[in-house]
Structures are given as structure tokens and as C-alpha cells.
C-alpha positions as protocol buffer text, in pm:
chain_id: "A"
residue {
  index: 1
  type: UNK
  ca { x: 2911 y: -411 z: -14855 }
}
residue {
  index: 2
  type: UNK
  ca { x: 2994 y: -275 z: -15237 }
}
residue {
  index: 3
  type: UNK
  ca { x: 2835 y: 44 z: -15270 }
}
residue {
  index: 4
  type: UNK
  ca { x: 2942 y: 376 z: -15298 }
}
residue {
  index: 5
  type: UNK
  ca { x: 2700 y: 686 z: -15189 }
}
residue {
  index: 6
  type: UNK
  ca { x: 2709 y: 1030 z: -15357 }
}
residue {
  index: 7
  type: UNK
  ca { x: 2501 y: 1354 z: -15322 }
}
residue {
  index: 8
  type: UNK
  ca { x: 2373 y: 1517 z: -15627 }
}
residue {
  index: 9
  type: UNK
  ca { x: 2443 y: 1894 z: -15687 }
}
residue {
  index: 10
  type: UNK
  ca { x: 2126 y: 1997 z: -15572 }
}
residue {
  index: 11
  type: UNK
  ca { x: 2169 y: 1881 z: -15235 }
}
residue {
  index: 12
  type: UNK
  ca { x: 2473 y: 2103 z: -15159 }
}
residue {
  index: 13
  type: UNK
  ca { x: 2249 y: 2451 z: -15143 }
}
residue {
  index: 14
  type: UNK
  ca { x: 2073 y: 2312 z: -14918 }
}
residue {
  index: 15
  type: UNK
  ca { x: 2252 y: 2312 z: -14566 }
}
residue {
  index: 16
  type: UNK
  ca { x: 1976 y: 2218 z: -14360 }
}
residue {
  index: 17
  type: UNK
  ca { x: 1898 y: 1869 z: -14540 }
}
residue {
  index: 18
  type: UNK
  ca { x: 2230 y: 1767 z: -14599 }
}
residue {
  index: 19
  type: UNK
  ca { x: 2219 y: 1800 z: -14236 }
}
residue {
  index: 20
  type: UNK
  ca { x: 1907 y: 1570 z: -14210 }
}
residue {
  index: 21
  type: UNK
  ca { x: 2059 y: 1333 z: -14449 }
}
residue {
  index: 22
  type: UNK
  ca { x: 2421 y: 1275 z: -14215 }
}
residue {
  index: 23
  type: UNK
  ca { x: 2135 y: 1224 z: -13970 }
}
residue {
  index: 24
  type: UNK
  ca { x: 1962 y: 980 z: -14113 }
}
residue {
  index: 25
  type: UNK
  ca { x: 2256 y: 795 z: -14253 }
}
residue {
  index: 26
  type: UNK
  ca { x: 2428 y: 821 z: -13901 }
}
residue {
  index: 27
  type: UNK
  ca { x: 2098 y: 649 z: -13739 }
}
residue {
  index: 28
  type: UNK
  ca { x: 2032 y: 382 z: -13985 }
}
residue {
  index: 29
  type: UNK
  ca { x: 2291 y: 267 z: -14209 }
}
residue {
  index: 30
  type: UNK
  ca { x: 2728 y: 238 z: -14183 }
}
residue {
  index: 31
  type: UNK
  ca { x: 2712 y: 452 z: -14531 }
}
residue {
  index: 32
  type: UNK
  ca { x: 2968 y: 707 z: -14609 }
}
residue {
  index: 33
  type: UNK
  ca { x: 2998 y: 957 z: -14883 }
}
residue {
  index: 34
  type: UNK
  ca { x: 3210 y: 921 z: -15139 }
}
residue {
  index: 35
  type: UNK
  ca { x: 3397 y: 1250 z: -15240 }
}
residue {
  index: 36
  type: UNK
  ca { x: 3711 y: 1195 z: -15481 }
}
residue {
  index: 37
  type: UNK
  ca { x: 3982 y: 1396 z: -15547 }
}
residue {
  index: 38
  type: UNK
  ca { x: 4182 y: 1603 z: -15624 }
}
residue {
  index: 39
  type: UNK
  ca { x: 3838 y: 1821 z: -15678 }
}
residue {
  index: 40
  type: UNK
  ca { x: 3924 y: 1998 z: -16029 }
}
residue {
  index: 41
  type: UNK
  ca { x: 3914 y: 1649 z: -16176 }
}
residue {
  index: 42
  type: UNK
  ca { x: 3553 y: 1604 z: -16136 }
}
residue {
  index: 43
  type: UNK
  ca { x: 3402 y: 1934 z: -15987 }
}
residue {
  index: 44
  type: UNK
  ca { x: 3196 y: 2080 z: -16226 }
}
residue {
  index: 45
  type: UNK
  ca { x: 3075 y: 2451 z: -16312 }
}
residue {
  index: 46
  type: UNK
  ca { x: 2787 y: 2450 z: -16090 }
}
residue {
  index: 47
  type: UNK
  ca { x: 2944 y: 2309 z: -15763 }
}
residue {
  index: 48
  type: UNK
  ca { x: 3325 y: 2425 z: -15814 }
}
residue {
  index: 49
  type: UNK
  ca { x: 3619 y: 2343 z: -15600 }
}
residue {
  index: 50
  type: UNK
  ca { x: 3577 y: 2573 z: -15289 }
}
residue {
  index: 51
  type: UNK
  ca { x: 3206 y: 2407 z: -15270 }
}
residue {
  index: 52
  type: UNK
  ca { x: 3357 y: 2047 z: -15231 }
}
residue {
  index: 53
  type: UNK
  ca { x: 3640 y: 2138 z: -15042 }
}
residue {
  index: 54
  type: UNK
  ca { x: 3326 y: 2256 z: -14752 }
}
residue {
  index: 55
  type: UNK
  ca { x: 3121 y: 1958 z: -14801 }
}
residue {
  index: 56
  type: UNK
  ca { x: 3453 y: 1735 z: -14778 }
}
residue {
  index: 57
  type: UNK
  ca { x: 3542 y: 1915 z: -14411 }
}
residue {
  index: 58
  type: UNK
  ca { x: 3193 y: 1903 z: -14303 }
}
residue {
  index: 59
  type: UNK
  ca { x: 3152 y: 1529 z: -14394 }
}
residue {
  index: 60
  type: UNK
  ca { x: 3508 y: 1483 z: -14245 }
}
residue {
  index: 61
  type: UNK
  ca { x: 3342 y: 1658 z: -13918 }
}
residue {
  index: 62
  type: UNK
  ca { x: 3016 y: 1441 z: -13899 }
}
residue {
  index: 63
  type: UNK
  ca { x: 3256 y: 1099 z: -13944 }
}
residue {
  index: 64
  type: UNK
  ca { x: 3099 y: 1057 z: -14299 }
}
residue {
  index: 65
  type: UNK
  ca { x: 3370 y: 1108 z: -14552 }
}
residue {
  index: 66
  type: UNK
  ca { x: 3543 y: 826 z: -14811 }
}
residue {
  index: 67
  type: UNK
  ca { x: 3796 y: 986 z: -14992 }
}
residue {
  index: 68
  type: UNK
  ca { x: 3851 y: 804 z: -15333 }
}
residue {
  index: 69
  type: UNK
  ca { x: 4167 y: 940 z: -15531 }
}
residue {
  index: 70
  type: UNK
  ca { x: 4071 y: 1008 z: -15902 }
}
residue {
  index: 71
  type: UNK
  ca { x: 4388 y: 856 z: -16042 }
}
residue {
  index: 72
  type: UNK
  ca { x: 4309 y: 484 z: -15851 }
}
residue {
  index: 73
  type: UNK
  ca { x: 4018 y: 430 z: -16069 }
}
residue {
  index: 74
  type: UNK
  ca { x: 3957 y: 339 z: -16434 }
}
residue {
  index: 75
  type: UNK
  ca { x: 3742 y: 629 z: -16599 }
}
residue {
  index: 76
  type: UNK
  ca { x: 3557 y: 488 z: -16861 }
}
residue {
  index: 77
  type: UNK
  ca { x: 3225 y: 580 z: -17024 }
}
residue {
  index: 78
  type: UNK
  ca { x: 2919 y: 438 z: -16727 }
}
residue {
  index: 79
  type: UNK
  ca { x: 2765 y: 97 z: -16796 }
}
residue {
  index: 80
  type: UNK
  ca { x: 2427 y: 227 z: -16723 }
}
residue {
  index: 81
  type: UNK
  ca { x: 2142 y: 369 z: -16832 }
}
residue {
  index: 82
  type: UNK
  ca { x: 2158 y: 781 z: -16675 }
}
residue {
  index: 83
  type: UNK
  ca { x: 1899 y: 1016 z: -16684 }
}
residue {
  index: 84
  type: UNK
  ca { x: 2097 y: 1305 z: -16783 }
}
residue {
  index: 85
  type: UNK
  ca { x: 1832 y: 1541 z: -16706 }
}
residue {
  index: 86
  type: UNK
  ca { x: 1761 y: 1465 z: -16385 }
}
residue {
  index: 87
  type: UNK
  ca { x: 2152 y: 1376 z: -16300 }
}
residue {
  index: 88
  type: UNK
  ca { x: 2413 y: 1602 z: -16264 }
}
residue {
  index: 89
  type: UNK
  ca { x: 2708 y: 1676 z: -16500 }
}
residue {
  index: 90
  type: UNK
  ca { x: 2939 y: 1601 z: -16200 }
}
residue {
  index: 91
  type: UNK
  ca { x: 2752 y: 1282 z: -16086 }
}
residue {
  index: 92
  type: UNK
  ca { x: 2725 y: 1127 z: -16428 }
}
residue {
  index: 93
  type: UNK
  ca { x: 3139 y: 1141 z: -16427 }
}
residue {
  index: 94
  type: UNK
  ca { x: 3148 y: 983 z: -16093 }
}
residue {
  index: 95
  type: UNK
  ca { x: 2920 y: 724 z: -16211 }
}
residue {
  index: 96
  type: UNK
  ca { x: 3213 y: 676 z: -16443 }
}
residue {
  index: 97
  type: UNK
  ca { x: 3428 y: 615 z: -16216 }
}
residue {
  index: 98
  type: UNK
  ca { x: 3201 y: 367 z: -16050 }
}
residue {
  index: 99
  type: UNK
  ca { x: 3097 y: 179 z: -16311 }
}
residue {
  index: 100
  type: UNK
  ca { x: 3097 y: -129 z: -16146 }
}
residue {
  index: 101
  type: UNK
  ca { x: 2956 y: -48 z: -15797 }
}
residue {
  index: 102
  type: UNK
  ca { x: 2614 y: -15 z: -15703 }
}
residue {
  index: 103
  type: UNK
  ca { x: 2563 y: 332 z: -15615 }
}
residue {
  index: 104
  type: UNK
  ca { x: 2301 y: 525 z: -15307 }
}
residue {
  index: 105
  type: UNK
  ca { x: 2224 y: 883 z: -15487 }
}
residue {
  index: 106
  type: UNK
  ca { x: 2075 y: 1130 z: -15288 }
}
residue {
  index: 107
  type: UNK
  ca { x: 1884 y: 1420 z: -15462 }
}
residue {
  index: 108
  type: UNK
  ca { x: 1810 y: 1753 z: -15326 }
}
residue {
  index: 109
  type: UNK
  ca { x: 1412 y: 1864 z: -15258 }
}
residue {
  index: 110
  type: UNK
  ca { x: 1420 y: 2038 z: -15595 }
}
residue {
  index: 111
  type: UNK
  ca { x: 1413 y: 1723 z: -15754 }
}
residue {
  index: 112
  type: UNK
  ca { x: 1171 y: 1515 z: -15503 }
}
residue {
  index: 113
  type: UNK
  ca { x: 901 y: 1592 z: -15740 }
}
residue {
  index: 114
  type: UNK
  ca { x: 1069 y: 1410 z: -16029 }
}
residue {
  index: 115
  type: UNK
  ca { x: 1047 y: 1059 z: -15834 }
}
residue {
  index: 116
  type: UNK
  ca { x: 1342 y: 930 z: -16024 }
}
residue {
  index: 117
  type: UNK
  ca { x: 1408 y: 566 z: -15868 }
}
residue {
  index: 118
  type: UNK
  ca { x: 1719 y: 486 z: -16081 }
}
residue {
  index: 119
  type: UNK
  ca { x: 1784 y: 144 z: -16180 }
}
residue {
  index: 120
  type: UNK
  ca { x: 1936 y: -152 z: -16082 }
}
residue {
  index: 121
  type: UNK
  ca { x: 2267 y: 9 z: -16033 }
}
residue {
  index: 122
  type: UNK
  ca { x: 2176 y: 350 z: -15893 }
}
residue {
  index: 123
  type: UNK
  ca { x: 1951 y: 361 z: -15647 }
}
residue {
  index: 124
  type: UNK
  ca { x: 1813 y: 739 z: -15599 }
}
residue {
  index: 125
  type: UNK
  ca { x: 1664 y: 866 z: -15250 }
}
residue {
  index: 126
  type: UNK
  ca { x: 1454 y: 1130 z: -15342 }
}
residue {
  index: 127
  type: UNK
  ca { x: 1288 y: 1229 z: -15006 }
}
residue {
  index: 128
  type: UNK
  ca { x: 1395 y: 1092 z: -14686 }
}
residue {
  index: 129
  type: UNK
  ca { x: 1026 y: 1106 z: -14491 }
}
residue {
  index: 130
  type: UNK
  ca { x: 777 y: 1195 z: -14767 }
}
residue {
  index: 131
  type: UNK
  ca { x: 868 y: 902 z: -15059 }
}
residue {
  index: 132
  type: UNK
  ca { x: 667 y: 665 z: -15150 }
}
residue {
  index: 133
  type: UNK
  ca { x: 749 y: 313 z: -15291 }
}
residue {
  index: 134
  type: UNK
  ca { x: 1090 y: 424 z: -15232 }
}
residue {
  index: 135
  type: UNK
  ca { x: 1421 y: 287 z: -15198 }
}
residue {
  index: 136
  type: UNK
  ca { x: 1440 y: 329 z: -14787 }
}
residue {
  index: 137
  type: UNK
  ca { x: 1160 y: 126 z: -14777 }
}
residue {
  index: 138
  type: UNK
  ca { x: 1322 y: -147 z: -15036 }
}
residue {
  index: 139
  type: UNK
  ca { x: 1615 y: -171 z: -14846 }
}
residue {
  index: 140
  type: UNK
  ca { x: 1484 y: -237 z: -14546 }
}
residue {
  index: 141
  type: UNK
  ca { x: 1243 y: -503 z: -14686 }
}
residue {
  index: 142
  type: UNK
  ca { x: 1558 y: -677 z: -14846 }
}
residue {
  index: 143
  type: UNK
  ca { x: 1729 y: -644 z: -14506 }
}
residue {
  index: 144
  type: UNK
  ca { x: 2016 y: -477 z: -14769 }
}
residue {
  index: 145
  type: UNK
  ca { x: 2217 y: -173 z: -14629 }
}
residue {
  index: 146
  type: UNK
  ca { x: 2060 y: -48 z: -14348 }
}
residue {
  index: 147
  type: UNK
  ca { x: 2196 y: -219 z: -14083 }
}
residue {
  index: 148
  type: UNK
  ca { x: 2086 y: -24 z: -13769 }
}
residue {
  index: 149
  type: UNK
  ca { x: 1698 y: -53 z: -13873 }
}
residue {
  index: 150
  type: UNK
  ca { x: 1502 y: -173 z: -13509 }
}
residue {
  index: 151
  type: UNK
  ca { x: 1278 y: -509 z: -13584 }
}
residue {
  index: 152
  type: UNK
  ca { x: 945 y: -549 z: -13484 }
}
residue {
  index: 153
  type: UNK
  ca { x: 808 y: -695 z: -13201 }
}
residue {
  index: 154
  type: UNK
  ca { x: 485 y: -734 z: -13017 }
}
residue {
  index: 155
  type: UNK
  ca { x: 542 y: -488 z: -12781 }
}
residue {
  index: 156
  type: UNK
  ca { x: 685 y: -228 z: -13071 }
}
residue {
  index: 157
  type: UNK
  ca { x: 547 y: -339 z: -13393 }
}
residue {
  index: 158
  type: UNK
  ca { x: 622 y: -78 z: -13589 }
}
residue {
  index: 159
  type: UNK
  ca { x: 958 y: 29 z: -13428 }
}
residue {
  index: 160
  type: UNK
  ca { x: 1087 y: 277 z: -13646 }
}
residue {
  index: 161
  type: UNK
  ca { x: 898 y: 567 z: -13573 }
}
residue {
  index: 162
  type: UNK
  ca { x: 1130 y: 811 z: -13711 }
}
residue {
  index: 163
  type: UNK
  ca { x: 1145 y: 701 z: -14061 }
}
residue {
  index: 164
  type: UNK
  ca { x: 733 y: 738 z: -14072 }
}
residue {
  index: 165
  type: UNK
  ca { x: 699 y: 1047 z: -13888 }
}
residue {
  index: 166
  type: UNK
  ca { x: 583 y: 1313 z: -14180 }
}
residue {
  index: 167
  type: UNK
  ca { x: 373 y: 1001 z: -14356 }
}
residue {
  index: 168
  type: UNK
  ca { x: 3 y: 1083 z: -14175 }
}
residue {
  index: 169
  type: UNK
  ca { x: 62 y: 1449 z: -14261 }
}
residue {
  index: 170
  type: UNK
  ca { x: 139 y: 1367 z: -14644 }
}
residue {
  index: 171
  type: UNK
  ca { x: -157 y: 1125 z: -14648 }
}
residue {
  index: 172
  type: UNK
  ca { x: -389 y: 1381 z: -14528 }
}
residue {
  index: 173
  type: UNK
  ca { x: -275 y: 1636 z: -14797 }
}
residue {
  index: 174
  type: UNK
  ca { x: -315 y: 1385 z: -15016 }
}
residue {
  index: 175
  type: UNK
  ca { x: -681 y: 1325 z: -14947 }
}
residue {
  index: 176
  type: UNK
  ca { x: -810 y: 1690 z: -14929 }
}
residue {
  index: 177
  type: UNK
  ca { x: -1134 y: 1717 z: -15079 }
}
residue {
  index: 178
  type: UNK
  ca { x: -1153 y: 1378 z: -15215 }
}
residue {
  index: 179
  type: UNK
  ca { x: -1469 y: 1117 z: -15118 }
}
residue {
  index: 180
  type: UNK
  ca { x: -1381 y: 843 z: -14923 }
}
residue {
  index: 181
  type: UNK
  ca { x: -1397 y: 583 z: -15160 }
}
residue {
  index: 182
  type: UNK
  ca { x: -1111 y: 768 z: -15324 }
}
residue {
  index: 183
  type: UNK
  ca { x: -872 y: 810 z: -15048 }
}
residue {
  index: 184
  type: UNK
  ca { x: -827 y: 429 z: -15027 }
}
residue {
  index: 185
  type: UNK
  ca { x: -569 y: 360 z: -15290 }
}
residue {
  index: 186
  type: UNK
  ca { x: -383 y: 656 z: -15103 }
}
residue {
  index: 187
  type: UNK
  ca { x: -420 y: 478 z: -14798 }
}
residue {
  index: 188
  type: UNK
  ca { x: -300 y: 143 z: -14897 }
}
residue {
  index: 189
  type: UNK
  ca { x: 29 y: 381 z: -15076 }
}
residue {
  index: 190
  type: UNK
  ca { x: 101 y: 527 z: -14786 }
}
residue {
  index: 191
  type: UNK
  ca { x: 70 y: 230 z: -14537 }
}
residue {
  index: 192
  type: UNK
  ca { x: 251 y: 14 z: -14791 }
}
residue {
  index: 193
  type: UNK
  ca { x: 583 y: 231 z: -14750 }
}
residue {
  index: 194
  type: UNK
  ca { x: 530 y: 274 z: -14390 }
}
residue {
  index: 195
  type: UNK
  ca { x: 528 y: -110 z: -14363 }
}
residue {
  index: 196
  type: UNK
  ca { x: 804 y: -150 z: -14576 }
}
residue {
  index: 197
  type: UNK
  ca { x: 1035 y: 68 z: -14384 }
}
residue {
  index: 198
  type: UNK
  ca { x: 953 y: -159 z: -14102 }
}
residue {
  index: 199
  type: UNK
  ca { x: 1062 y: -438 z: -14274 }
}
residue {
  index: 200
  type: UNK
  ca { x: 707 y: -583 z: -14311 }
}
residue {
  index: 201
  type: UNK
  ca { x: 677 y: -826 z: -14618 }
}
residue {
  index: 202
  type: UNK
  ca { x: 345 y: -858 z: -14854 }
}
residue {
  index: 203
  type: UNK
  ca { x: 195 y: -1184 z: -14788 }
}
residue {
  index: 204
  type: UNK
  ca { x: 64 y: -1265 z: -15132 }
}
residue {
  index: 205
  type: UNK
  ca { x: -41 y: -1654 z: -14999 }
}
residue {
  index: 206
  type: UNK
  ca { x: -238 y: -1500 z: -14656 }
}
residue {
  index: 207
  type: UNK
  ca { x: -372 y: -1182 z: -14873 }
}
residue {
  index: 208
  type: UNK
  ca { x: -519 y: -1512 z: -15096 }
}
residue {
  index: 209
  type: UNK
  ca { x: -680 y: -1659 z: -14759 }
}
residue {
  index: 210
  type: UNK
  ca { x: -852 y: -1335 z: -14655 }
}
residue {
  index: 211
  type: UNK
  ca { x: -979 y: -1238 z: -14994 }
}
residue {
  index: 212
  type: UNK
  ca { x: -1286 y: -1011 z: -14955 }
}
residue {
  index: 213
  type: UNK
  ca { x: -1237 y: -908 z: -14550 }
}
residue {
  index: 214
  type: UNK
  ca { x: -890 y: -781 z: -14602 }
}
residue {
  index: 215
  type: UNK
  ca { x: -719 y: -630 z: -14936 }
}
residue {
  index: 216
  type: UNK
  ca { x: -368 y: -688 z: -14814 }
}
residue {
  index: 217
  type: UNK
  ca { x: -197 y: -877 z: -14537 }
}
residue {
  index: 218
  type: UNK
  ca { x: 175 y: -876 z: -14446 }
}
residue {
  index: 219
  type: UNK
  ca { x: 408 y: -1041 z: -14236 }
}
residue {
  index: 220
  type: UNK
  ca { x: 704 y: -942 z: -14034 }
}
residue {
  index: 221
  type: UNK
  ca { x: 1064 y: -1122 z: -14122 }
}
residue {
  index: 222
  type: UNK
  ca { x: 1037 y: -1356 z: -13899 }
}
residue {
  index: 223
  type: UNK
  ca { x: 621 y: -1417 z: -13944 }
}
residue {
  index: 224
  type: UNK
  ca { x: 561 y: -1342 z: -13575 }
}
residue {
  index: 225
  type: UNK
  ca { x: 349 y: -1067 z: -13682 }
}
residue {
  index: 226
  type: UNK
  ca { x: 114 y: -972 z: -13946 }
}
residue {
  index: 227
  type: UNK
  ca { x: -45 y: -620 z: -14076 }
}
residue {
  index: 228
  type: UNK
  ca { x: -328 y: -531 z: -14294 }
}
residue {
  index: 229
  type: UNK
  ca { x: -391 y: -162 z: -14407 }
}
residue {
  index: 230
  type: UNK
  ca { x: -696 y: -26 z: -14244 }
}
residue {
  index: 231
  type: UNK
  ca { x: -865 y: 119 z: -14533 }
}
residue {
  index: 232
  type: UNK
  ca { x: -1173 y: 338 z: -14388 }
}
residue {
  index: 233
  type: UNK
  ca { x: -918 y: 552 z: -14159 }
}
residue {
  index: 234
  type: UNK
  ca { x: -545 y: 482 z: -14324 }
}
residue {
  index: 235
  type: UNK
  ca { x: -408 y: 285 z: -14018 }
}
residue {
  index: 236
  type: UNK
  ca { x: -244 y: -17 z: -13954 }
}
residue {
  index: 237
  type: UNK
  ca { x: -369 y: -300 z: -13801 }
}
residue {
  index: 238
  type: UNK
  ca { x: -118 y: -568 z: -13649 }
}
residue {
  index: 239
  type: UNK
  ca { x: -196 y: -971 z: -13531 }
}
residue {
  index: 240
  type: UNK
  ca { x: -33 y: -1193 z: -13399 }
}
residue {
  index: 241
  type: UNK
  ca { x: 147 y: -1517 z: -13547 }
}
residue {
  index: 242
  type: UNK
  ca { x: -179 y: -1664 z: -13493 }
}
residue {
  index: 243
  type: UNK
  ca { x: -420 y: -1384 z: -13685 }
}
residue {
  index: 244
  type: UNK
  ca { x: -556 y: -1274 z: -13328 }
}
residue {
  index: 245
  type: UNK
  ca { x: -623 y: -909 z: -13330 }
}
residue {
  index: 246
  type: UNK
  ca { x: -388 y: -725 z: -13134 }
}
residue {
  index: 247
  type: UNK
  ca { x: -456 y: -356 z: -13177 }
}
residue {
  index: 248
  type: UNK
  ca { x: -499 y: -67 z: -13451 }
}
residue {
  index: 249
  type: UNK
  ca { x: -163 y: 215 z: -13470 }
}
residue {
  index: 250
  type: UNK
  ca { x: -58 y: 518 z: -13643 }
}
residue {
  index: 251
  type: UNK
  ca { x: 222 y: 529 z: -13896 }
}
residue {
  index: 252
  type: UNK
  ca { x: 428 y: 627 z: -13614 }
}
residue {
  index: 253
  type: UNK
  ca { x: 340 y: 331 z: -13389 }
}
residue {
  index: 254
  type: UNK
  ca { x: 129 y: 444 z: -13134 }
}
residue {
  index: 255
  type: UNK
  ca { x: -133 y: 164 z: -13014 }
}
residue {
  index: 256
  type: UNK
  ca { x: -520 y: 332 z: -13039 }
}
residue {
  index: 257
  type: UNK
  ca { x: -652 y: 94 z: -12773 }
}
residue {
  index: 258
  type: UNK
  ca { x: -897 y: -41 z: -13039 }
}
residue {
  index: 259
  type: UNK
  ca { x: -790 y: -435 z: -12985 }
}
residue {
  index: 260
  type: UNK
  ca { x: -1151 y: -675 z: -13120 }
}
residue {
  index: 261
  type: UNK
  ca { x: -1197 y: -943 z: -12857 }
}
residue {
  index: 262
  type: UNK
  ca { x: -1466 y: -1049 z: -13025 }
}
residue {
  index: 263
  type: UNK
  ca { x: -1296 y: -1242 z: -13344 }
}
residue {
  index: 264
  type: UNK
  ca { x: -1431 y: -1011 z: -13598 }
}
residue {
  index: 265
  type: UNK
  ca { x: -1106 y: -862 z: -13662 }
}
residue {
  index: 266
  type: UNK
  ca { x: -883 y: -1142 z: -13637 }
}
residue {
  index: 267
  type: UNK
  ca { x: -721 y: -1305 z: -13968 }
}
residue {
  index: 268
  type: UNK
  ca { x: -681 y: -1646 z: -14180 }
}
residue {
  index: 269
  type: UNK
  ca { x: -285 y: -1748 z: -14117 }
}
């Protein structure tokens, strides 16, 4: 897996959020975080050598340290387009050493509002648990990089509940003061993110077959489960491989005991 994981300067001043990043990495991936040495070769005036040293010890303790010696890489102008308004000077320098490698970059909470996703070679993670259209969901859907995700099953169709724990609160905040018809687009955006984090893929063919009844239909990678978005309540409907309704689920995978055996909620596969 030819990737490198970096922390933006904006992460360094927030120890609690760094801890969340470390727990996320250990729970869902096999990533290590790259630190270049010697520190004075790349440390910006904002971060400084001492902060880099502290971070290195922190990562070593967590088992997440990947050391790269500056002398071992060819420093050159980066072959990627970089948003210099958002990405720190230090990270720009580090990217110049990783010019042909795909990079995953964690932003700190102060930069979440910019919602910058990166580009083909640079994947930015803005927020672990409240980002929409996130690279985390894309990784889960693509089956890349996140090797420890749980797989949907009939017993647990939305198994990665910890990855989705804050989306109901986010949805409620975004919907405050809106009319019911104005909430629909938010329900779709939030539920799409949750389905993505559980590895569900948009099924255009099945969506077309059910046009008019349901807006979008998704399938698990093995196509043993299908899902749709409940645009009345902001939840997720799960169906079996034959399109039979199983139940309505919250974003953290809790069944609501609303199984419809009449066939009215079934979908055409």
C-alpha cells in the first residue's frame, strides 16, 4: 500500500483530537503517521523542532510512528496542485518529498469548516465523525486503505456504528428551523455518508427500477443487502437480496422494529 499519512499543523495544538485520530487509525486501518527527520530540515516556525519531537514520542507510544530520513528522499517541487491557503508550509514541504505517493492528510478542527477534500493524490480528512461526502466514506466504498471495517450482514446491516455515531446530531442541527420538504436533501446527504461508511454502493440500475417510489437505492458489496433512505424521518431502510423489507435502522444500526410484511415497502431487484 503505497500511501503516506501526515498531520497538518492545525492538529498539533489539539491533544484530545490527536488522540481521536490515533484511535481511529488503530481501530479501522493499518496506517502509520510519517515524521521526517532531522526535524530542523522541515519543521516550520509554527510547529518547531520541540513539537515535532513530542509528536514523535507520542506516535511511538501509540505504535503509529513511521520515520523517514530526509536524506533518503529526493526533494523537488511537488507535482500536485496544492491549496497554499489551507495547507501549512511544513506539509507543503513534506508533500514535496512525497511527490509520487498518495497522501492522506488529517486537518485539525479549526480547518473543518473549509471542507477541502484534496485531489487525486492528496486525500484530506476534515472531520472524523461529522464530515459529509468524506474521503473516509470513499475509502470504505472503494475497499481501499481501511482494512478493519466491519462487513454488513443481515444481523448487523450497518455494523460500523462508531464511525457514524455523530451523524444523527449533525442532521438534527442542520434541519433546525427547516420545513419538512427542505429537510429531504439533508436526509439524503447524511444517510449517503452513513451508508458509504458501511460500504454500501449506489445502485443506479435498481434505483431506476424503483423510480417514483424511492429516490436512491444502495447495495452491499456482496449484494446480499439493499438499502434506501427514509426521507420522511431521516433513517435507513434495509432489504434482503430479494428486495424484501427487513426493518428501518438508525444511523448507528439500531433496528426500529418497523418490519413491513405487507410488501408495501419491498423494492424491485
